[in-house]
C-alpha positions as CSV (number, residue, x, y, z in Angstrom):
1,X,124.8,139.0,72.9
2,X,121.7,137.5,74.6
3,X,120.8,138.5,78.1
4,X,119.6,135.7,80.3
5,X,116.3,136.3,82.1
6,X,116.9,137.0,85.7
7,X,114.6,135.9,88.6
8,X,114.2,138.0,91.7
9,X,116.5,135.6,93.6
10,X,119.3,136.0,91.1
11,X,119.0,139.8,91.1
12,X,119.5,140.3,94.9
13,X,122.8,142.1,95.2
14,X,125.6,140.3,96.9
15,X,126.4,143.5,98.6
16,X,123.5,142.9,101.0
17,X,125.4,140.0,102.7
18,X,128.6,142.1,102.9
19,X,126.6,145.0,104.3
20,X,125.3,142.7,107.1
21,X,128.8,141.5,107.9
22,X,130.1,145.0,107.9
23,X,127.3,146.2,110.2
24,X,128.1,143.3,112.6
25,X,131.8,144.3,112.8
26,X,130.8,148.0,113.2
27,X,128.4,147.0,115.9
28,X,131.0,145.0,117.8
29,X,133.5,147.9,117.4
30,X,130.9,150.3,118.9
31,X,129.8,148.0,121.7
32,X,133.2,147.2,123.1
33,X,134.1,150.8,124.2
34,X,130.5,151.3,125.2
35,X,130.7,148.3,127.5
36,X,133.8,149.8,129.1
37,X,132.1,153.2,129.5
38,X,128.9,151.7,131.0
39,X,130.8,149.4,133.4
40,X,133.4,152.0,134.3
41,X,132.7,153.8,137.5
42,X,135.5,156.4,137.1
43,X,137.6,157.7,134.3
44,X,140.9,159.0,135.6
45,X,139.3,160.0,138.9
46,X,136.5,161.9,137.2
47,X,133.1,160.1,137.2
48,X,130.6,160.3,134.4
49,X,128.2,162.3,136.5
50,X,130.9,165.0,137.1
51,X,131.6,165.1,133.3
52,X,127.9,165.5,132.6
53,X,127.5,168.2,135.2
54,X,130.4,170.1,133.7
55,X,128.9,169.8,130.2
56,X,125.5,171.0,131.6
57,X,127.1,174.0,133.2
58,X,129.0,174.8,130.0
59,X,125.9,174.5,127.8
60,X,123.9,176.6,130.3
61,X,126.5,179.4,130.1
62,X,125.7,179.9,126.4
63,X,123.8,183.1,125.7
64,X,120.0,182.5,125.5
65,X,120.2,178.9,126.6
66,X,117.9,177.8,129.4
67,X,119.3,176.0,132.4
68,X,120.5,172.6,131.4
69,X,120.7,170.0,134.2
70,X,122.4,166.7,134.6
71,X,119.2,164.8,133.8
72,X,118.9,166.6,130.4
73,X,122.4,165.6,129.4
74,X,121.9,162.1,130.7
75,X,118.7,161.6,128.8
76,X,120.1,163.0,125.6
77,X,123.2,160.8,125.9
78,X,121.1,157.7,126.5
79,X,119.1,158.4,123.4
80,X,122.2,159.2,121.3
81,X,124.1,156.1,122.5
82,X,121.4,153.7,121.3
83,X,120.7,155.2,117.9
84,X,123.8,153.5,116.4
85,X,122.8,150.2,118.1
86,X,119.3,150.3,116.6
87,X,120.7,151.4,113.2
88,X,123.4,148.7,113.0
89,X,121.3,145.9,114.3
90,X,118.7,146.7,111.7
91,X,121.4,146.8,109.0
92,X,122.7,143.4,110.3
93,X,119.5,141.6,111.1
94,X,116.6,143.6,109.5
95,X,114.3,142.4,106.7
96,X,115.2,142.8,103.1
97,X,113.0,142.5,100.1
98,X,114.4,141.8,96.7
99,X,111.6,143.9,95.1
100,X,112.6,146.9,97.3
101,X,116.2,146.9,96.2
102,X,115.9,145.8,92.6
103,X,112.6,147.2,91.3
104,X,111.1,143.8,90.9
105,X,108.2,143.3,93.2
106,X,109.3,140.5,95.5
107,X,106.9,138.5,97.7
108,X,109.5,137.1,100.1
109,X,111.4,138.9,102.8
110,X,114.0,137.6,105.1
111,X,115.5,138.8,108.3
112,X,114.2,139.9,111.6
113,X,111.2,142.3,111.8
114,X,112.1,145.8,112.9
115,X,109.9,145.5,116.0
116,X,112.0,142.5,117.1
117,X,115.2,144.4,116.6
118,X,113.7,147.3,118.7
119,X,112.6,144.8,121.4
120,X,116.0,143.2,121.5
121,X,117.6,146.7,122.0
122,X,115.1,147.4,124.8
123,X,116.0,144.0,126.5
124,X,119.7,144.8,126.1
125,X,119.1,148.2,127.7
126,X,117.2,146.5,130.6
127,X,120.2,144.1,131.0
128,X,122.5,147.1,131.3
129,X,120.3,148.8,133.8
130,X,120.1,145.6,135.9
131,X,123.9,145.2,135.8
132,X,124.2,148.8,137.0
133,X,121.6,148.2,139.7
134,X,123.1,144.9,141.1
135,X,126.7,145.0,140.2
136,X,127.7,148.6,140.3
137,X,126.5,150.3,143.4
138,X,128.1,153.6,142.4
139,X,125.9,153.7,139.3
140,X,122.1,154.2,139.3
141,X,119.6,152.4,137.2
142,X,116.4,154.2,136.3
143,X,113.3,153.6,134.3
144,X,114.0,156.9,132.5
145,X,117.3,155.5,131.2
146,X,115.5,152.4,129.9
147,X,112.9,154.6,128.1
148,X,115.6,156.9,126.6
149,X,117.7,153.9,125.5
150,X,114.6,152.3,123.9
151,X,113.7,155.6,122.2
152,X,117.2,155.9,120.8
153,X,117.1,152.3,119.5
154,X,113.7,153.1,117.8
155,X,115.2,156.2,116.2
156,X,118.1,154.1,114.9
157,X,115.7,151.5,113.4
158,X,113.6,154.3,111.8
159,X,116.7,156.1,110.5
160,X,118.0,152.9,108.9
161,X,114.6,152.2,107.3
162,X,114.4,155.7,105.9
163,X,118.0,155.6,104.5
164,X,117.5,152.1,103.1
165,X,114.3,153.2,101.4
166,X,115.9,156.3,100.0
167,X,118.9,154.3,98.7
168,X,116.6,151.7,97.0
169,X,114.5,154.4,95.5
170,X,117.6,156.1,94.1
171,X,118.9,152.8,92.7
172,X,115.5,152.1,91.0
173,X,115.4,155.6,89.5
174,X,118.9,155.3,88.1
175,X,118.0,151.9,86.6
176,X,114.9,153.4,85.0
177,X,117.0,156.3,83.6
178,X,119.7,154.0,82.2
179,X,117.0,151.8,80.6
180,X,115.4,154.7,78.7
């Protein structure tokens, strides 16, 4: 049985398109409750600051832990909240190279550069902070929040790149092993 010669364009896995769609749905499913959380002033009479203060007091009570303040919890939460956004936006919009995924050196790439994904996340964070500043007088908008959100988005972009690179390297090695 003759095997037809394949070009880089014909080798690009169809799963890449499915992965982008899945990443889009996961991002939407993540952003909806996040929007409710960001825009909510109170949850059952307990505000987000009160929850963070209680968490800080609980963590500070652990043996050997230094004093943890509200600002520490808030900064860590802002970073953690934006890691999935950076990760999923990169999965949905980020660049792909056929050579990277298939072992054939491709010269073309499509998608949005990672720096554009990160800048979009930073602008999204700025929009959230502006909404909190002008629409929600009970919430505060700070430059530290913007920086932490941006750092979380950058971490998500980097984590996706590392995972994608590892996956492509594994796929290439398994193809080399099966060919020999």
